[in-house]
DOSE-7620 format. One record per atom (N, C-alpha, C): residue in three letters; x, y, z. Coordinates in steps of 0.001 Angstrom, whole numbers, padded with zeros to 6 digits, always signed. Layout:
% DOSE-7620
ALAXYZ;...
//
This chain:
% DOSE-7620
MET-003716+012961-007010;MET-002919+011953-006336;MET-003191+010604-007001;ALA-002174+010044-007598;ALA-002360+008826-008376;ALA-002111+007547-007580;VAL-001243+007566-006569;VAL-000871+006351-005859;VAL-001810+006106-004682;THR-002302+004871-004586;THR-003107+004445-003445;THR-002385+003272-002797;PHE-002233+003332-001477;PHE-001504+002323-000707;PHE-002480+001646+000247;TYR-002746+000355+000022;TYR-003636-000450+000863;TYR-002771-001245+001835;HIS-003102-001185+003133;HIS-002256-001838+004126;HIS-003006-002054+005435;VAL-002357-002762+006356;VAL-002807-002910+007743;VAL-001702-002342+008630;ARG-002052-001983+009857;ARG-001074-001340+010759;ARG+000077-002247+011164;TRP-000194-003500+011432;TRP+000779-004391+012045;TRP+001707-005107+011069;CYS+001515-004953+009805;CYS+002253-005701+008784;CYS+003657-005126+008556;PRO+004702-005932+008797;PRO+006063-005434+008586;PRO+006359-005093+007126;GLU+005798-005846+006193;GLU+006025-005543+004782;GLU+005344-004232+004393;CYS+004189-003971+004983;CYS+003507-002694+004738;CYS+004352-001530+005254;SER+005001-001729+006397;SER+005863-000688+006960;SER+007023-000367+006028;VAL+007588-001391+005422;VAL+008694-001190+004485;VAL+008223-000359+003292;VAL+007060-000681+002767;VAL+006521+000065+001622;VAL+006213+001508+002022;ARG+005598+001699+003190;ARG+005283+003045+003674;ARG+006562+003877+003817;GLU+007597+003269+004393;GLU+008867+003968+004556;GLU+009460+004373+003207;ARG+009338+003508+002206;ARG+009871+003828+000878;ARG+009072+004955+000233;LEU+007743+004901+000361;LEU+006909+005989-000164;LEU+007323+007323+000452;ASP+007502+007329+001759;ASP+007892+008556+002458;ASP+009293+008999+002064;ALA+010235+008069+001976;ALA+011612+008403+001623;ALA+011711+008999+000225;LEU+010862+008516-000673;LEU+010867+009020-002050;LEU+009956+010232-002230;HIS+009297+010650-001139;HIS+008391+011808-001164;HIS+007262+011630-002171;VAL+006706+010424-002202;VAL+005606+010113-003119;VAL+004286+010464-002430;PRO+003498+011364-003002;PRO+002173+011609-002425;PRO+001286+010392-002657;TYR+000535+009999-001626;TYR-000297+008810-001781;TYR-001526+008887-000891;GLU-002537+008129-001305;GLU-003739+007953-000510;GLU-003506+006732+000359;ASP-003632+006887+001645;ASP-003334+005865+002639;ASP-004636+005167+003023;VAL-004816+003916+002597;VAL-006056+003193+002867;VAL-005769+002054+003847;LEU-006212+002245+005079;LEU-006061+001238+006115;LEU-007221+000256+005992;VAL-006912-001009+005754;VAL-007944-002029+005544;VAL-008063-002913+006783;PRO-009148-003681+006909;PRO-009337-004546+008076;PRO-008219-005588+008217;ASP-007953-005975+009445;ASP-006947-006999+009712;ASP-007335-008346+009122;ALA-008594-008693+009197;ALA-009062-009997+008698;ALA-009103-009986+007178;ARG-008359-010902+006577;ARG-008285-010941+005111;ARG-009654-011015+004451;ALA-010547-011790+005001;ALA-011860-011980+004382;ALA-012656-010674+004286;HIS-012290-009688+005068;HIS-013004-008408+005073;HIS-012313-007330+004245;ARG-011273-007683+003540;ARG-010520-006707+002736;ARG-011099-006616+001324;LYS-012357-006263+001260;LYS-013049-006216-000030;LYS-012449-005183-000973;GLN-012016-004038-000425;GLN-011389-003009-001258;GLN-010133-003553-001941;VAL-009351-004307-001194;VAL-008120-004871-001745;VAL-008456-005854-002859;PHE-009458-006701-002625;PHE-009850-007674-003645;PHE-010344-006980-004908;GLU-011136-005933-004749;GLU-011657-005212-005915;GLU-010541-004621-006771;VAL-009471-004200-006143;VAL-008354-003582-006864;VAL-007406-004621-007437;SER-007126-005693-006651;SER-006038-006589-007029;SER-006432-008031-007326;GLY-007663-008421-006986;GLY-008083-009797-007218;GLY-007607-010761-006144;GLN-007055-010251-005050;GLN-006605-011071-003924;GLN-006758-010248-002645;TYR-006520-010863-001493;TYR-006808-010213-000214;TYR-005568-009821+000589;TYR-004381-010052+000058;TYR-003159-009792+000804;TYR-002700-008347+000641;VAL-001986-007860+001636;VAL-001404-006525+001588;VAL+000092-006659+001856;PRO+000886-005711+001430;PRO+000544-004421+000857;PRO+000141-004522-000614;VAL-000649-003534-001037;VAL-001021-003368-002436;VAL-000846-001891-002776;ILE-000276-001638-003935;ILE-000126-000279-004455;ILE-000863-000199-005777;LYS-001644+000863-005935;LYS-002283+001152-007214;LYS-001797+002524-007648;ASP-001184+002583-008806;ASP-000672+003835-009359;ASP-001222+003963-010767;GLY-002295+004736-010897;GLY-002974+004804-012191;GLY-003549+003447-012530;GLU-003131+002889-013658;GLU-003601+001567-014073;GLU-002716+000434-013541;THR-001593+000766-012943;THR-000654-000228-012425;THR-001066-000671-011032;VAL-001181-001992-010830;VAL-001505-002569-009516;VAL-000410-003581-009193;LEU+000205-003409-008012;LEU+001275-004302-007586;LEU+000924-004906-006235;THR+001202-006216-006079;THR+000805-006927-004868;THR+001964-007595-004137;GLU+003127-007640-004718;GLU+004290-008256-004092;GLU+005214-007157-003586;THR+005655-007261-002339;THR+006459-006207-001727;THR+007687-005867-002556;TRP+008432-006851-002998;TRP+009657-006568-003757;TRP+009343-005875-005070;GLU+008220-006244-005710;GLU+007825-005576-006951;GLU+007428-004130-006680;ILE+006729-003912-005576;ILE+006316-002557-005202;ILE+007543-001685-004982;LEU+008508-002179-004208;LEU+009709-001401-003918;LEU+010504-001099-005184;GLU+010644-002093-006027;GLU+011355-001910-007295;GLU+010644-000869-008168;TYR+009335-000977-008260;TYR+008538-000039-009049;TYR+008688+001386-008506;LEU+008558+001546-007188;LEU+008675+002882-006597;LEU+010045+003487-006862;ASP+011096+002676-006728;ASP+012443+003167-006998;ASP+012594+003600-008455;GLU+012092+002776-009377;GLU+012205+003099-010802;GLU+011349+004300-011190;ARG+010147+004351-010670;ARG+009191+005401-011068;ARG+009423+006711-010341;TYR+009765+006651-009051;TYR+009838+007858-008234;TYR+011213+008121-007623;GLY+012172+007224-007860;GLY+013505+007392-007298;GLY+014294+008470-008018;ALA+015597+008498-007776;ALA+016476+009529-008327;ALA+016369+009630-009846;ASP+016204+008507-010517;ASP+016091+008520-011974;ASP+014647+008485-012456;GLY+013700+008484-011510;GLY+012288+008383-011874;GLY+011661+009716-012213;ALA+010335+009719-012307;ALA+009596+010888-012765;ALA+009447+011969-011706;SER+009518+011613-010428;SER+009274+012584-009372;SER+010574+013048-008748;ASP+010821+014368-008793;ASP+011993+014909-008117;ASP+011563+015958-007106;ASP+010324+015888-006666;ASP+009764+016798-005681;ASP+010274+016411-004298;ASN+010971+017326-003621;ASN+011569+017013-002325;ASN+010718+017457-001151;GLN+009449+017719-001370;GLN+008565+018095-000275;GLN+008062+016840+000421;ARG+007537+017045+001650;ARG+006920+015932+002370;ARG+005766+015399+001555;PRO+005555+014104+001565;PRO+004446+013552+000793;PRO+003096+014034+001313;SER+002199+014224+000388;SER+000823+014536+000743;SER+000139+013205+000959;LYS-000556+013056+002065;LYS-001152+011761+002378;LYS-002571+011967+002858;LYS-003479+011225+002293;LYS-004873+011227+002714;LYS-005151+009843+003286;THR-005556+009774+004545;THR-005784+008490+005196;THR-007259+008128+005180;ILE-007536+006883+004801;ILE-008885+006349+004812;ILE-008847+005061+005622;ALA-009573+005028+006701;ALA-009634+003808+007519;ALA-010973+003142+007285;THR-010942+001876+006930;THR-012191+001145+006768;THR-012721+000823+008150;ALA-013951+000420+008232;ALA-014576+000102+009518;ALA-013750-000947+010250;GLU-013528-000719+011512;GLU-012782-001687+012316;GLU-013647-002936+012497;LEU-013110-004062+012105;LEU-013824-005325+012222;LEU-013071-006215+013184;SER-013750-007175+013733;SER-013086-008082+014662;SER-012040-008894+013913;ASP-010995-009232+014600;ASP-009911-009989+014002;ASP-010139-011473+014237;ASP-011232-012000+013672;ASP-011580-013400+013895;ASP-011032-014319+012814;ASP-010250-013783+011910;ASP-009627-014595+010881;ASP-008601-015511+011554;GLN-008648-016779+011255;GLN-007714-017721+011859;GLN-006283-017461+011430;PHE-006113-016917+010240;PHE-004779-016714+009697;PHE-004596-015284+009210;PRO-004661-014284+010100;PRO-004435-012930+009614;PRO-003014-012820+009090;SER-002863-012359+007911;SER-001540-012300+007309;SER-001462-011166+006327;CYS-000311-010563+006258;CYS-000097-009522+005267;CYS+000669-010074+004085;GLN+001103-011312+004165;GLN+001870-011883+003082;GLN+001348-013263+002731;ARG+001745-013731+001564;ARG+001318-015047+001098;ARG+001978-016145+001865;
//
């Protein structure tokens, strides 16, 4: 499984990306990160910033929702590399639940 999807539950942009992954039947590792940006160390290690959604596909790391959607469509859409019509395989990883004491919890810039 090459695609890893970093997100939070409440983020509308994350929902859009999740829906696109599912619609395109892309298998992915589902990594639920803490709500507080300061605690999203996994996201920072992958992307150099704390915002979600983030997609990592092999060596490709994308942090902007529109770029992620465009990439998924090009790579896994009708003209892309994946034409597997099965339900996506998904492995969920939830990081430790931390308090949401961040003054500005945000999934976007």
